[in-house]
N, C-alpha and C positions, 0 to 999 in steps of 0.2 A: 511599478511592480504591483502597486494596489489595483490600478486599472486592469492589469492583465489577470490577477488573481480572481477578480470580479467576474471577468469574462470567462475565465476557465471554469468557475463553479457554475455560472448560468448554463455553459455548454453541459456540464455534468448533470444539472437539473434537468436540462432539455432531454438528454438521453434517458434519465430515469423515468420522466414522464412517458416518453414514447414507449419505452420498455414496459411500464405499468399498463398502458393502454393494450398492448400487445398480449400480455398475460391476461388481462381481463377477459378479452375475447376468448382464450382458450379455456379459461377456468374462472367461474364466479369467486372462487376461494383463493386465488392466486395471493400469496404473502407479500404484501406491500411494504410491510414494516422493515423487513431486510434491505429493501432498496432504499428507504428512508435513512436506514442506519449508515448506508454507503454514503449518501448525500451528507450526512452529519459528519462522517468521518472526513470526507473530502473538504468541507468548509473548514473544519477545525485544523486540518494540516495543510492547507494550500500555502500559507506563509512560510513553510518549512522548505520550500524550493530554495529559499535563502539560508544557507548554513549559518550565516550570522543570527538570523531569527531563531534557528534551531537552538544555537548555543544559548541564546539569552533565554529561551523557555526550558533549560535544564539538560538538553540532549547533548551527547558527545561521544567521540569514539572510545573504543575500549582501549586501555593503556598497552603501549607498545610491549610486545613479547608474549602476550597471549593470543591463542588462536583468533578469537573473534576481532582482533585488531587487524587482521588481514582481510583482504577482498576474498569473499567466500564463492568458490566454484563447486559444482556437483563432483562426486568422485566417478561418475560413469558417463561424463562428456554430454549430460543433457541440458547444460547451461549454467547459470550462476545466479547468485543473490546479489551480491555486492558488498559494499561497506555498511556495517552496523553501527549505528548511533543509538545509544542507550539513554534513557530517562530512569534512573533508579527509583525515583519518587512515584513513578506510575507501576512499580512491581509491588501490586497487591491483588488479593483475590476478587476485587469489586471491578469486574471488567468493563470497560466504557468504550464505545466506538470512537469516541473523540479524544481518547487519551492513550494511543498506542505506546507500548513500552519502548519500541524501536522504530526508528526510521530507517530505511535501507537506500543508500545511494549508490548509483553506478557511475564509473568514469566514462567520459566521451574521449574522442580521439585526442585530444589535447590534456587529458588527465583532470578536467574539471568534473566536480560531482554533481549529479543530478538525481533530484528525488524520484524513485521509481516505485516503491512499495511501502507498505505499513506492515509490522509484524507485532502480534499480540502474543504475549509470553507470560505464562505463570508457572512457578515450579510445583511440581507434582505433590510434593509433601505439603506444601502450603495449601493446595487447593484440597487435597483430601482432609486435612485438618479442618477446612471451613465448610467444605460440601460433601464430604464422604466420597462414596465409590461411584462418582459421576465423572462425566467429561466435560470440560467446559465448550461453550459454544458462543459464536458471534456470527451475525449476518445469515444465521440459519445453517452454519457449517459447524461440524464438529472439529476440534483442535487436532493436531497430529501429536502423538506421545513419543517422546525421545528418552529412552532409559540412560542409565550410565553403567559403565563409562562411556563417553562420546567424544568424538572429534573436537568438540568445543571446550572439553575439559571443565564443564559445569555440572551441577547436580540435574538429577532427571527432570525434564519439564515438559509442558505442553505448549504448542505453538500454532499459530495461523498466519500465513503470509497473505495479504491482500495487494494485488498489483493495481492500485487505482491510478497510478501515475505513469506507468508504462504498459503497453498491451502485452500480455502473455499469451502466445498461442497454445501453451498447455493449460491454460485456465486461470481464471481470476484468483483462484486459491491455491495455486500449485506452489510448491516450495521453491523451485527453480524456474528460470526463465531462459530459453534457448536464444532469445534476442538481446540477452545481457551477457557481457563478457567481462572478465578482470583484465583484460589486455585493452589498455587504452587505445592501442593501434589496430583494433579489429573493426569490422565493417559498421554500418550505419545502425541506428537504433530507432524502434518504432516509437509512436506517439502514446497517448493515454489510453487506458483499457477501452474506451467507448469509440476509439477510431484506430484500429489496428492497422490501417493502410497509411497513417500519418507518419512522417519523417521528422526527426528532431529539429530540423531546420524550418519546418513548415508550422504555420499558425495552426494550433489544434482545432480552431473554427473553421471547418471547411466552408468553402463559398456556397455549397449546397445548402447550408444550415445556418449561415451567418446572420440572414434577416430574421429568422425565427429566435434564434439565440438572442440577438440584441433585443427585440420585443420582450422575451422572456426575462432578459437581465433588468429591463426598465420595470417591469411589473414587480419584481422582487424588491426594486429601490435599495439596492445594495451599494 
């Protein structure tokens, strides 16, 4: 598990380096900090592919009987989110890319859970008390506002999904993913966000990138 995590993080680092280089050609002022924050988030959460590791870090499913205990699908058939595991200790107004409030897991064909996304959440009342009439941001993205009452039966909140661990054709920061289903018997699932063509049963390090990633991983001495 540790070796695989190191390789996955190295792959993400390689993707971010390539992305940064491409952006630099297009604009001398391309924001690299947001991409580095994505890397930091990936490094911090890679171990949570193991639900046991997530549990030991303070994450867990919502209690049975509340809406967020269930696998969350869109109401207009545009995809799903998955199961939400909350770490209540992270519910503060000091947003940190390495400390998502929620881990999002999707079931596979056998019903096993796989980490697919991170969700950053802050209650609107708390945010406004600390930061006034502003909107929270991470990775250069503004959070989405959800008022109350809402389908989740929780106070009004701001949220931002980041599909780091499952490619989302609707976008890295879209709330729902059409390639995710709450039906364990549904079709195949794509791989990480940096390789939309990857299948769940394939190594995310595609052969065309393996040698570069291996070298990059060694240079990082992880």
